[in-house]
N, CA, C and O atoms as CSV, one atom per row, in Angstrom:
chain,resi,resn,atom,element,x,y,z
A,1,MET,N,N,24.707,43.414,50.317
A,1,MET,CA,C,23.743,43.425,49.226
A,1,MET,C,C,24.012,44.660,48.376
A,1,MET,O,O,24.132,45.765,48.905
A,2,GLY,N,N,24.106,44.480,47.072
A,2,GLY,CA,C,24.352,45.580,46.164
A,2,GLY,C,C,23.123,46.440,45.966
A,2,GLY,O,O,22.012,46.062,46.338
A,3,LEU,N,N,23.336,47.590,45.380
A,3,LEU,CA,C,22.254,48.539,45.151
A,3,LEU,C,C,21.127,47.932,44.333
A,3,LEU,O,O,19.958,48.077,44.688
A,4,LEU,N,N,21.460,47.261,43.256
A,4,LEU,CA,C,20.406,46.701,42.412
A,4,LEU,C,C,19.702,45.551,43.090
A,4,LEU,O,O,18.501,45.364,42.894
A,5,ASP,N,N,20.418,44.774,43.886
A,5,ASP,CA,C,19.768,43.731,44.670
A,5,ASP,C,C,18.760,44.369,45.622
A,5,ASP,O,O,17.662,43.848,45.818
A,6,SER,N,N,19.141,45.496,46.209
A,6,SER,CA,C,18.249,46.204,47.120
A,6,SER,C,C,17.009,46.706,46.399
A,6,SER,O,O,15.907,46.665,46.945
A,7,ILE,N,N,17.188,47.173,45.185
A,7,ILE,CA,C,16.047,47.666,44.414
A,7,ILE,C,C,15.082,46.530,44.131
A,7,ILE,O,O,13.875,46.675,44.328
A,8,VAL,N,N,15.595,45.411,43.676
A,8,VAL,CA,C,14.728,44.276,43.374
A,8,VAL,C,C,14.053,43.781,44.642
A,8,VAL,O,O,12.873,43.434,44.621
A,9,SER,N,N,14.791,43.745,45.747
A,9,SER,CA,C,14.210,43.334,47.016
A,9,SER,C,C,13.101,44.290,47.435
A,9,SER,O,O,12.070,43.861,47.953
A,10,ALA,N,N,13.310,45.586,47.210
A,10,ALA,CA,C,12.319,46.593,47.599
A,10,ALA,C,C,11.031,46.468,46.800
A,10,ALA,O,O,9.948,46.718,47.329
A,11,VAL,N,N,11.137,46.086,45.536
A,11,VAL,CA,C,9.934,45.984,44.713
A,11,VAL,C,C,9.315,44.600,44.775
A,11,VAL,O,O,8.209,44.398,44.275
A,12,GLY,N,N,10.002,43.648,45.375
A,12,GLY,CA,C,9.448,42.314,45.550
A,12,GLY,C,C,9.658,41.433,44.334
A,12,GLY,O,O,10.014,41.907,43.256
A,13,GLY,N,N,9.438,40.169,44.523
A,13,GLY,CA,C,9.618,39.202,43.451
A,13,GLY,C,C,8.374,39.075,42.602
A,13,GLY,O,O,7.480,39.920,42.657
A,14,GLY,N,N,8.323,38.009,41.813
A,14,GLY,CA,C,7.145,37.727,41.021
A,14,GLY,C,C,7.181,38.287,39.620
A,14,GLY,O,O,6.632,37.682,38.699
A,15,ASN,N,N,7.804,39.409,39.443
A,15,ASN,CA,C,7.911,40.025,38.122
A,15,ASN,C,C,9.363,40.161,37.714
A,15,ASN,O,O,9.719,41.073,36.968
A,16,GLY,N,N,10.199,39.263,38.196
A,16,GLY,CA,C,11.633,39.358,37.973
A,16,GLY,C,C,12.023,39.484,36.519
A,16,GLY,O,O,12.911,40.271,36.190
A,17,GLY,N,N,11.383,38.727,35.634
A,17,GLY,CA,C,11.729,38.799,34.216
A,17,GLY,C,C,11.429,40.157,33.628
A,17,GLY,O,O,12.230,40.696,32.865
A,18,LYS,N,N,10.283,40.715,33.973
A,18,LYS,CA,C,9.924,42.038,33.467
A,18,LYS,C,C,10.837,43.101,34.060
A,18,LYS,O,O,11.254,44.026,33.362
A,19,GLN,N,N,11.149,42.971,35.352
A,19,GLN,CA,C,12.051,43.923,35.984
A,19,GLN,C,C,13.434,43.835,35.365
A,19,GLN,O,O,14.090,44.855,35.153
A,20,ALA,N,N,13.881,42.615,35.072
A,20,ALA,CA,C,15.195,42.433,34.453
A,20,ALA,C,C,15.241,43.059,33.078
A,20,ALA,O,O,16.281,43.576,32.668
A,21,ALA,N,N,14.132,43.023,32.356
A,21,ALA,CA,C,14.081,43.619,31.027
A,21,ALA,C,C,14.037,45.137,31.102
A,21,ALA,O,O,14.621,45.820,30.261
A,22,LEU,N,N,13.352,45.665,32.100
A,22,LEU,CA,C,13.133,47.108,32.181
A,22,LEU,C,C,14.248,47.853,32.906
A,22,LEU,O,O,14.562,48.987,32.542
A,23,LEU,N,N,14.843,47.252,33.907
A,23,LEU,CA,C,15.808,47.970,34.742
A,23,LEU,C,C,16.978,48.565,33.968
A,23,LEU,O,O,17.293,49.735,34.184
A,24,PRO,N,N,17.644,47.822,33.075
A,24,PRO,CA,C,18.751,48.457,32.341
A,24,PRO,C,C,18.280,49.622,31.472
A,24,PRO,O,O,18.978,50.629,31.351
A,25,ALA,N,N,17.108,49.488,30.873
A,25,ALA,CA,C,16.570,50.576,30.050
A,25,ALA,C,C,16.257,51.786,30.914
A,25,ALA,O,O,16.510,52.920,30.509
A,26,LEU,N,N,15.708,51.554,32.103
A,26,LEU,CA,C,15.378,52.644,33.015
A,26,LEU,C,C,16.641,53.375,33.459
A,26,LEU,O,O,16.683,54.605,33.465
A,27,ILE,N,N,17.665,52.614,33.829
A,27,ILE,CA,C,18.920,53.243,34.258
A,27,ILE,C,C,19.508,54.079,33.122
A,27,ILE,O,O,19.973,55.195,33.350
A,28,GLU,N,N,19.490,53.549,31.913
A,28,GLU,CA,C,20.012,54.301,30.761
A,28,GLU,C,C,19.211,55.582,30.539
A,28,GLU,O,O,19.790,56.639,30.289
A,29,GLN,N,N,17.894,55.493,30.627
A,29,GLN,CA,C,17.054,56.677,30.427
A,29,GLN,C,C,17.330,57.732,31.495
A,29,GLN,O,O,17.409,58.922,31.188
A,30,VAL,N,N,17.475,57.304,32.740
A,30,VAL,CA,C,17.744,58.251,33.830
A,30,VAL,C,C,19.112,58.884,33.647
A,30,VAL,O,O,19.266,60.093,33.824
A,31,ARG,N,N,20.103,58.081,33.296
A,31,ARG,CA,C,21.455,58.630,33.093
A,31,ARG,C,C,21.470,59.646,31.958
A,31,ARG,O,O,22.195,60.639,32.025
A,32,ASN,N,N,20.679,59.407,30.922
A,32,ASN,CA,C,20.662,60.289,29.756
A,32,ASN,C,C,19.650,61.423,29.865
A,32,ASN,O,O,19.592,62.288,28.991
A,33,TYR,N,N,18.860,61.427,30.919
A,33,TYR,CA,C,17.862,62.480,31.097
A,33,TYR,C,C,18.595,63.803,31.311
A,33,TYR,O,O,19.616,63.830,31.997
A,34,PRO,N,N,18.094,64.905,30.735
A,34,PRO,CA,C,18.771,66.193,30.954
A,34,PRO,C,C,18.898,66.494,32.453
A,34,PRO,O,O,17.897,66.632,33.155
A,35,GLY,N,N,20.122,66.592,32.921
A,35,GLY,CA,C,20.364,66.816,34.337
A,35,GLY,C,C,20.460,65.532,35.135
A,35,GLY,O,O,20.647,65.575,36.351
A,36,GLY,N,N,20.333,64.372,34.468
A,36,GLY,CA,C,20.432,63.090,35.164
A,36,GLY,C,C,19.305,62.902,36.161
A,36,GLY,O,O,18.203,63.415,35.971
A,37,LEU,N,N,19.585,62.172,37.212
A,37,LEU,CA,C,18.566,61.905,38.227
A,37,LEU,C,C,18.070,63.190,38.890
A,37,LEU,O,O,16.865,63.320,39.103
A,38,PRO,N,N,18.940,64.144,39.227
A,38,PRO,CA,C,18.428,65.396,39.790
A,38,PRO,C,C,17.470,66.119,38.837
A,38,PRO,O,O,16.491,66.719,39.280
A,39,GLY,N,N,17.750,66.063,37.539
A,39,GLY,CA,C,16.849,66.666,36.555
A,39,GLY,C,C,15.505,65.968,36.524
A,39,GLY,O,O,14.466,66.616,36.392
A,40,LEU,N,N,15.520,64.653,36.644
A,40,LEU,CA,C,14.274,63.886,36.662
A,40,LEU,C,C,13.488,64.189,37.932
A,40,LEU,O,O,12.265,64.325,37.887
A,41,ILE,N,N,14.176,64.293,39.055
A,41,ILE,CA,C,13.516,64.646,40.316
A,41,ILE,C,C,12.845,66.006,40.181
A,41,ILE,O,O,11.713,66.193,40.628
A,42,GLU,N,N,13.537,66.947,39.572
A,42,GLU,CA,C,12.956,68.281,39.362
A,42,GLU,C,C,11.727,68.203,38.470
A,42,GLU,O,O,10.754,68.920,38.702
A,43,ARG,N,N,11.751,67.351,37.459
A,43,ARG,CA,C,10.608,67.182,36.560
A,43,ARG,C,C,9.385,66.676,37.331
A,43,ARG,O,O,8.262,67.096,37.055
A,44,PHE,N,N,9.596,65.787,38.283
A,44,PHE,CA,C,8.494,65.321,39.122
A,44,PHE,C,C,7.933,66.465,39.957
A,44,PHE,O,O,6.719,66.583,40.124
A,45,ARG,N,N,8.809,67.295,40.473
A,45,ARG,CA,C,8.345,68.455,41.254
A,45,ARG,C,C,7.531,69.395,40.379
A,45,ARG,O,O,6.463,69.856,40.781
A,46,GLU,N,N,8.032,69.678,39.188
A,46,GLU,CA,C,7.324,70.556,38.252
A,46,GLU,C,C,6.000,69.949,37.806
A,46,GLU,O,O,5.058,70.676,37.491
A,47,GLY,N,N,5.923,68.614,37.779
A,47,GLY,CA,C,4.711,67.914,37.362
A,47,GLY,C,C,3.694,67.732,38.476
A,47,GLY,O,O,2.719,67.001,38.305
A,48,GLY,N,N,3.905,68.381,39.613
A,48,GLY,CA,C,2.949,68.321,40.706
A,48,GLY,C,C,3.120,67.116,41.622
A,48,GLY,O,O,2.248,66.839,42.445
A,49,LEU,N,N,4.219,66.404,41.493
A,49,LEU,CA,C,4.447,65.224,42.330
A,49,LEU,C,C,5.627,65.437,43.277
A,49,LEU,O,O,6.367,64.504,43.588
A,50,GLY,N,N,5.788,66.681,43.728
A,50,GLY,CA,C,6.894,67.007,44.616
A,50,GLY,C,C,6.878,66.217,45.913
A,50,GLY,O,O,7.921,65.739,46.361
A,51,GLU,N,N,5.689,66.072,46.529
A,51,GLU,CA,C,5.604,65.320,47.781
A,51,GLU,C,C,5.911,63.848,47.568
A,51,GLU,O,O,6.542,63.207,48.408
A,52,VAL,N,N,5.457,63.318,46.438
A,52,VAL,CA,C,5.693,61.904,46.133
A,52,VAL,C,C,7.187,61.652,45.963
A,52,VAL,O,O,7.739,60.752,46.596
A,53,VAL,N,N,7.843,62.439,45.115
A,53,VAL,CA,C,9.266,62.218,44.873
A,53,VAL,C,C,10.089,62.534,46.123
A,53,VAL,O,O,11.129,61.914,46.347
A,54,ALA,N,N,9.640,63.485,46.934
A,54,ALA,CA,C,10.340,63.781,48.191
A,54,ALA,C,C,10.318,62.566,49.111
A,54,ALA,O,O,11.283,62.317,49.833
A,55,SER,N,N,9.216,61.803,49.091
A,55,SER,CA,C,9.150,60.600,49.926
A,55,SER,C,C,10.132,59.541,49.445
A,55,SER,O,O,10.654,58.770,50.250
A,56,TRP,N,N,10.390,59.495,48.138
A,56,TRP,CA,C,11.341,58.524,47.605
A,56,TRP,C,C,12.760,58.880,48.026
A,56,TRP,O,O,13.594,57.999,48.236
A,57,ILE,N,N,13.029,60.176,48.148
A,57,ILE,CA,C,14.360,60.652,48.527
A,57,ILE,C,C,14.568,60.529,50.033
A,57,ILE,O,O,15.667,60.208,50.486
A,58,SER,N,N,13.527,60.780,50.801
A,58,SER,CA,C,13.649,60.773,52.259
A,58,SER,C,C,13.920,59.363,52.771
A,58,SER,O,O,13.871,58.388,52.022
A,59,THR,N,N,14.202,59.284,54.047
A,59,THR,CA,C,14.493,57.988,54.653
A,59,THR,C,C,13.230,57.265,55.103
A,59,THR,O,O,13.312,56.137,55.589
A,60,GLY,N,N,12.064,57.890,54.952
A,60,GLY,CA,C,10.802,57.262,55.331
A,60,GLY,C,C,10.243,56.401,54.216
A,60,GLY,O,O,10.919,56.157,53.217
A,61,PRO,N,N,9.009,55.939,54.381
A,61,PRO,CA,C,8.389,55.096,53.357
A,61,PRO,C,C,8.119,55.870,52.065
A,61,PRO,O,O,7.870,57.076,52.081
A,62,ASN,N,N,8.175,55.144,50.954
A,62,ASN,CA,C,7.909,55.749,49.645
A,62,ASN,C,C,6.407,55.837,49.394
A,62,ASN,O,O,5.678,54.861,49.568
A,63,GLN,N,N,5.957,57.017,48.984
A,63,GLN,CA,C,4.567,57.159,48.575
A,63,GLN,C,C,4.397,56.484,47.219
A,63,GLN,O,O,5.311,56.499,46.394
A,64,PRO,N,N,3.225,55.892,46.989
A,64,PRO,CA,C,2.986,55.245,45.694
A,64,PRO,C,C,2.771,56.266,44.588
A,64,PRO,O,O,2.439,57.426,44.835
A,65,VAL,N,N,2.970,55.802,43.373
A,65,VAL,CA,C,2.729,56.616,42.189
A,65,VAL,C,C,1.995,55.723,41.195
A,65,VAL,O,O,2.275,54.528,41.100
A,66,SER,N,N,1.061,56.302,40.460
A,66,SER,CA,C,0.304,55.511,39.490
A,66,SER,C,C,0.981,55.554,38.119
A,66,SER,O,O,1.816,56.416,37.844
A,67,GLY,N,N,0.606,54.622,37.289
A,67,GLY,CA,C,1.103,54.612,35.913
A,67,GLY,C,C,0.716,55.876,35.178
A,67,GLY,O,O,1.512,56.418,34.412
A,68,ASP,N,N,-0.509,56.358,35.403
A,68,ASP,CA,C,-0.955,57.591,34.752
A,68,ASP,C,C,-0.115,58.784,35.188
A,68,ASP,O,O,0.231,59.635,34.368
A,69,GLN,N,N,0.215,58.849,36.484
A,69,GLN,CA,C,1.058,59.936,36.983
A,69,GLN,C,C,2.446,59.861,36.355
A,69,GLN,O,O,3.013,60.879,35.959
A,70,LEU,N,N,2.984,58.654,36.269
A,70,LEU,CA,C,4.306,58.490,35.663
A,70,LEU,C,C,4.288,58.900,34.203
A,70,LEU,O,O,5.198,59.588,33.739
A,71,GLU,N,N,3.267,58.486,33.477
A,71,GLU,CA,C,3.182,58.838,32.064
A,71,GLU,C,C,3.065,60.344,31.884
A,71,GLU,O,O,3.631,60.910,30.949
A,72,SER,N,N,2.328,60.991,32.782
A,72,SER,CA,C,2.169,62.444,32.713
A,72,SER,C,C,3.505,63.158,32.919
A,72,SER,O,O,3.810,64.120,32.214
A,73,VAL,N,N,4.288,62.697,33.868
A,73,VAL,CA,C,5.565,63.341,34.180
A,73,VAL,C,C,6.656,62.947,33.183
A,73,VAL,O,O,7.390,63.805,32.693
A,74,LEU,N,N,6.759,61.664,32.886
A,74,LEU,CA,C,7.843,61.188,32.028
A,74,LEU,C,C,7.585,61.442,30.553
A,74,LEU,O,O,8.524,61.622,29.777
A,75,GLY,N,N,6.328,61.458,30.166
A,75,GLY,CA,C,5.978,61.700,28.776
A,75,GLY,C,C,5.936,60.427,27.959
A,75,GLY,O,O,6.582,59.433,28.291
A,76,GLN,N,N,5.165,60.473,26.887
A,76,GLN,CA,C,4.989,59.307,26.036
A,76,GLN,C,C,6.284,58.907,25.331
A,76,GLN,O,O,6.503,57.724,25.068
A,77,ASP,N,N,7.140,59.876,25.025
A,77,ASP,CA,C,8.403,59.543,24.354
A,77,ASP,C,C,9.273,58.649,25.225
A,77,ASP,O,O,9.807,57.646,24.750
A,78,MET,N,N,9.421,59.005,26.499
A,78,MET,CA,C,10.259,58.209,27.393
A,78,MET,C,C,9.624,56.846,27.639
A,78,MET,O,O,10.325,55.833,27.649
A,79,ILE,N,N,8.320,56.804,27.834
A,79,ILE,CA,C,7.639,55.526,28.049
A,79,ILE,C,C,7.782,54.650,26.803
A,79,ILE,O,O,8.036,53.450,26.909
A,80,GLY,N,N,7.621,55.248,25.637
A,80,GLY,CA,C,7.786,54.510,24.388
A,80,GLY,C,C,9.201,53.978,24.218
A,80,GLY,O,O,9.402,52.850,23.766
A,81,SER,N,N,10.171,54.792,24.581
A,81,SER,CA,C,11.564,54.366,24.498
A,81,SER,C,C,11.841,53.211,25.459
A,81,SER,O,O,12.519,52.247,25.103
A,82,LEU,N,N,11.313,53.314,26.678
A,82,LEU,CA,C,11.481,52.226,27.643
A,82,LEU,C,C,10.814,50.946,27.137
A,82,LEU,O,O,11.332,49.847,27.333
A,83,SER,N,N,9.677,51.100,26.495
A,83,SER,CA,C,8.974,49.953,25.927
A,83,SER,C,C,9.812,49.299,24.830
A,83,SER,O,O,9.967,48.078,24.799
A,84,SER,N,N,10.346,50.121,23.937
A,84,SER,CA,C,11.171,49.597,22.842
A,84,SER,C,C,12.430,48.919,23.359
A,84,SER,O,O,12.792,47.837,22.897
A,85,GLN,N,N,13.095,49.552,24.315
A,85,GLN,CA,C,14.351,49.012,24.837
A,85,GLN,C,C,14.151,47.723,25.617
A,85,GLN,O,O,14.989,46.823,25.568
A,86,SER,N,N,13.041,47.635,26.337
A,86,SER,CA,C,12.821,46.477,27.203
A,86,SER,C,C,12.057,45.347,26.525
A,86,SER,O,O,12.095,44.203,26.978
A,87,GLY,N,N,11.358,45.674,25.430
A,87,GLY,CA,C,10.530,44.675,24.770
A,87,GLY,C,C,9.187,44.466,25.454
A,87,GLY,O,O,8.449,43.543,25.109
A,88,LEU,N,N,8.867,45.320,26.423
A,88,LEU,CA,C,7.594,45.237,27.129
A,88,LEU,C,C,6.591,46.194,26.511
A,88,LEU,O,O,6.972,47.221,25.950
A,89,ASP,N,N,5.305,45.860,26.613
A,89,ASP,CA,C,4.291,46.796,26.122
A,89,ASP,C,C,4.171,47.957,27.103
A,89,ASP,O,O,4.641,47.882,28.238
A,90,LYS,N,N,3.541,49.018,26.650
A,90,LYS,CA,C,3.431,50.256,27.432
A,90,LYS,C,C,2.808,50.000,28.810
A,90,LYS,O,O,3.288,50.523,29.815
A,91,GLY,N,N,1.754,49.206,28.854
A,91,GLY,CA,C,1.093,48.918,30.128
A,91,GLY,C,C,2.019,48.224,31.109
A,91,GLY,O,O,2.028,48.553,32.295
A,92,SER,N,N,2.797,47.266,30.624
A,92,SER,CA,C,3.749,46.568,31.490
A,92,SER,C,C,4.848,47.500,31.971
A,92,SER,O,O,5.271,47.432,33.125
A,93,VAL,N,N,5.309,48.374,31.080
A,93,VAL,CA,C,6.335,49.347,31.465
A,93,VAL,C,C,5.813,50.215,32.604
A,93,VAL,O,O,6.491,50.387,33.617
A,94,LEU,N,N,4.618,50.758,32.442
A,94,LEU,CA,C,4.061,51.638,33.474
A,94,LEU,C,C,3.838,50.886,34.779
A,94,LEU,O,O,4.111,51.421,35.854
A,95,THR,N,N,3.346,49.656,34.700
A,95,THR,CA,C,3.133,48.853,35.908
A,95,THR,C,C,4.449,48.613,36.635
A,95,THR,O,O,4.521,48.774,37.854
A,96,GLN,N,N,5.485,48.231,35.903
A,96,GLN,CA,C,6.786,47.965,36.516
A,96,GLN,C,C,7.419,49.241,37.059
A,96,GLN,O,O,8.063,49.222,38.108
A,97,LEU,N,N,7.236,50.348,36.343
A,97,LEU,CA,C,7.828,51.615,36.786
A,97,LEU,C,C,7.254,52.095,38.114
A,97,LEU,O,O,7.943,52.769,38.880
A,98,THR,N,N,5.994,51.754,38.393
A,98,THR,CA,C,5.387,52.207,39.655
A,98,THR,C,C,6.145,51.655,40.857
A,98,THR,O,O,6.093,52.237,41.941
A,99,ALA,N,N,6.847,50.540,40.677
A,99,ALA,CA,C,7.665,49.972,41.750
A,99,ALA,C,C,9.146,50.269,41.561
A,99,ALA,O,O,9.844,50.608,42.516
A,100,LEU,N,N,9.623,50.139,40.323
A,100,LEU,CA,C,11.064,50.280,40.077
A,100,LEU,C,C,11.570,51.710,40.265
A,100,LEU,O,O,12.609,51.913,40.892
A,101,LEU,N,N,10.863,52.692,39.738
A,101,LEU,CA,C,11.374,54.060,39.804
A,101,LEU,C,C,11.460,54.581,41.239
A,101,LEU,O,O,12.486,55.156,41.602
A,102,PRO,N,N,10.425,54.405,42.075
A,102,PRO,CA,C,10.593,54.848,43.471
A,102,PRO,C,C,11.748,54.147,44.172
A,102,PRO,O,O,12.483,54.772,44.936
A,103,ALA,N,N,11.915,52.840,43.914
A,103,ALA,CA,C,13.009,52.108,44.551
A,103,ALA,C,C,14.358,52.596,44.048
A,103,ALA,O,O,15.302,52.717,44.830
A,104,LEU,N,N,14.463,52.880,42.749
A,104,LEU,CA,C,15.714,53.376,42.180
A,104,LEU,C,C,16.080,54.732,42.782
A,104,LEU,O,O,17.220,54.941,43.196
A,105,VAL,N,N,15.120,55.646,42.830
A,105,VAL,CA,C,15.375,56.974,43.400
A,105,VAL,C,C,15.734,56.838,44.878
A,105,VAL,O,O,16.671,57.477,45.356
A,106,ASP,N,N,14.990,56.010,45.594
A,106,ASP,CA,C,15.222,55.811,47.018
A,106,ASP,C,C,16.643,55.334,47.278
A,106,ASP,O,O,17.333,55.864,48.149
A,107,HIS,N,N,17.077,54.337,46.524
A,107,HIS,CA,C,18.402,53.770,46.747
A,107,HIS,C,C,19.530,54.617,46.164
A,107,HIS,O,O,20.684,54.472,46.567
A,108,ALA,N,N,19.211,55.485,45.233
A,108,ALA,CA,C,20.232,56.357,44.640
A,108,ALA,C,C,20.396,57.659,45.424
A,108,ALA,O,O,21.259,58.477,45.106
A,109,THR,N,N,19.566,57.842,46.444
A,109,THR,CA,C,19.648,59.041,47.273
A,109,THR,C,C,19.862,58.622,48.729
A,109,THR,O,O,18.959,58.739,49.557
A,110,PRO,N,N,21.058,58.137,49.027
A,110,PRO,CA,C,21.317,57.622,50.371
A,110,PRO,C,C,21.172,58.703,51.431
A,110,PRO,O,O,21.459,59.877,51.200
A,111,ASN,N,N,20.728,58.279,52.571
A,111,ASN,CA,C,20.561,59.180,53.723
A,111,ASN,C,C,19.609,60.325,53.435
A,111,ASN,O,O,19.675,61.367,54.087
A,112,GLY,N,N,18.724,60.142,52.464
A,112,GLY,CA,C,17.730,61.170,52.166
A,112,GLY,C,C,18.308,62.414,51.539
A,112,GLY,O,O,17.765,63.505,51.712
A,113,GLU,N,N,19.410,62.270,50.808
A,113,GLU,CA,C,20.088,63.419,50.219
A,113,GLU,C,C,20.019,63.364,48.700
A,113,GLU,O,O,20.666,62.528,48.069
A,114,ALA,N,N,19.235,64.257,48.122
A,114,ALA,CA,C,19.114,64.302,46.661
A,114,ALA,C,C,20.434,64.697,46.017
A,114,ALA,O,O,20.708,64.295,44.886
A,115,ASP,N,N,21.256,65.475,46.709
A,115,ASP,CA,C,22.532,65.911,46.145
A,115,ASP,C,C,23.474,64.738,45.888
A,115,ASP,O,O,24.375,64.837,45.056
A,116,ALA,N,N,23.271,63.630,46.597
A,116,ALA,CA,C,24.122,62.458,46.404
A,116,ALA,C,C,23.828,61.778,45.073
A,116,ALA,O,O,24.565,60.887,44.651
A,117,ALA,N,N,22.750,62.197,44.413
A,117,ALA,CA,C,22.329,61.548,43.166
A,117,ALA,C,C,22.741,62.343,41.937
A,117,ALA,O,O,21.995,62.396,40.960
A,118,THR,N,N,23.902,62.955,41.970
A,118,THR,CA,C,24.308,63.754,40.822
A,118,THR,C,C,24.427,62.923,39.566
A,118,THR,O,O,24.317,63.453,38.460
A,119,LYS,N,N,24.647,61.642,39.713
A,119,LYS,CA,C,24.639,60.737,38.562
A,119,LYS,C,C,24.512,59.310,39.060
A,119,LYS,O,O,24.837,59.010,40.209
A,120,LEU,N,N,24.047,58.450,38.206
A,120,LEU,CA,C,24.054,57.023,38.514
A,120,LEU,C,C,25.402,56.515,38.019
A,120,LEU,O,O,25.638,56.446,36.813
A,121,ASP,N,N,26.269,56.167,38.933
A,121,ASP,CA,C,27.650,55.887,38.551
A,121,ASP,C,C,27.843,54.499,37.963
A,121,ASP,O,O,26.927,53.678,37.921
A,122,ASP,N,N,29.075,54.267,37.509
A,122,ASP,CA,C,29.410,53.007,36.866
A,122,ASP,C,C,29.264,51.822,37.810
A,122,ASP,O,O,29.027,50.702,37.356
A,123,ASN,N,N,29.400,52.045,39.122
A,123,ASN,CA,C,29.211,50.946,40.064
A,123,ASN,C,C,27.795,50.403,39.987
A,123,ASN,O,O,27.581,49.196,40.100
A,124,LEU,N,N,26.833,51.286,39.797
A,124,LEU,CA,C,25.447,50.861,39.671
A,124,LEU,C,C,25.275,50.005,38.426
A,124,LEU,O,O,24.664,48.938,38.480
A,125,LEU,N,N,25.810,50.469,37.313
A,125,LEU,CA,C,25.689,49.696,36.085
A,125,LEU,C,C,26.484,48.404,36.165
A,125,LEU,O,O,26.066,47.376,35.632
A,126,GLY,N,N,27.630,48.457,36.831
A,126,GLY,CA,C,28.421,47.249,36.997
A,126,GLY,C,C,27.690,46.204,37.820
A,126,GLY,O,O,27.838,45.006,37.581
A,127,SER,N,N,26.906,46.651,38.785
A,127,SER,CA,C,26.125,45.732,39.606
A,127,SER,C,C,24.982,45.106,38.825
A,127,SER,O,O,24.454,44.065,39.218
A,128,LEU,N,N,24.604,45.728,37.735
A,128,LEU,CA,C,23.470,45.261,36.946
A,128,LEU,C,C,23.664,43.846,36.445
A,128,LEU,O,O,22.731,43.043,36.484
A,129,SER,N,N,24.852,43.528,35.976
A,129,SER,CA,C,25.063,42.195,35.403
A,129,SER,C,C,24.833,41.113,36.457
A,129,SER,O,O,24.265,40.065,36.148
A,130,GLY,N,N,25.262,41.349,37.689
A,130,GLY,CA,C,25.021,40.380,38.750
A,130,GLY,C,C,23.552,40.250,39.082
A,130,GLY,O,O,23.063,39.153,39.352
A,131,LEU,N,N,22.856,41.352,39.064
A,131,LEU,CA,C,21.431,41.331,39.376
A,131,LEU,C,C,20.656,40.576,38.323
A,131,LEU,O,O,19.794,39.761,38.654
A,132,LEU,N,N,20.943,40.830,37.068
A,132,LEU,CA,C,20.183,40.196,35.981
A,132,LEU,C,C,20.329,38.688,36.023
A,132,LEU,O,O,19.414,37.970,35.620
A,133,GLY,N,N,21.442,38.199,36.495
A,133,GLY,CA,C,21.626,36.764,36.608
A,133,GLY,C,C,20.760,36.149,37.699
A,133,GLY,O,O,20.504,34.945,37.679
A,134,LYS,N,N,20.308,36.955,38.643
A,134,LYS,CA,C,19.505,36.453,39.759
A,134,LYS,C,C,18.016,36.492,39.469
A,134,LYS,O,O,17.241,35.833,40.162
A,135,LEU,N,N,17.590,37.251,38.457
A,135,LEU,CA,C,16.159,37.401,38.195
A,135,LEU,C,C,15.632,36.301,37.313
A,135,LEU,O,O,14.443,36.280,36.996
C-alpha cells in the first residue's frame, strides 16, 4: 500500500471526493511552507500544539485537532489558499484537514522520526495520481 493510500485509509472513506480535491493542494502547501514539513511542525509547536503534533509524529495514536486550532496555527492565508486550490469552502477545508493533516504528518514521519520528514519527496507526489483514481 502506498503512502497516499495509507493516508486515505487512515482518515476513512465517505469524503473521498473532498479528500481528493484537498490532498494535492495540501501537499503543495506543505512542500512550499518555509522549512517544509519540519517548518510546519515547528509552527504547530510555537502555536501551542506541541503535544498534538508530537502525537502525529510518534508511533502511537494521533491526538485530534479542531478546525479552529488548525486555522489558528496555519493562518487564514493558507486556509484560503487551500480553499481556492481545492474548490472547497473554508469550512470543508478545515473539516477535511482535521483528518488529512494528522495522517499526512504521521505517514511522512516513519518510525516516529521528524527528521525523516525533511521534505515530501517526488515519490509521494507520484503516488498521488494513483490515489486520486481510487477516490
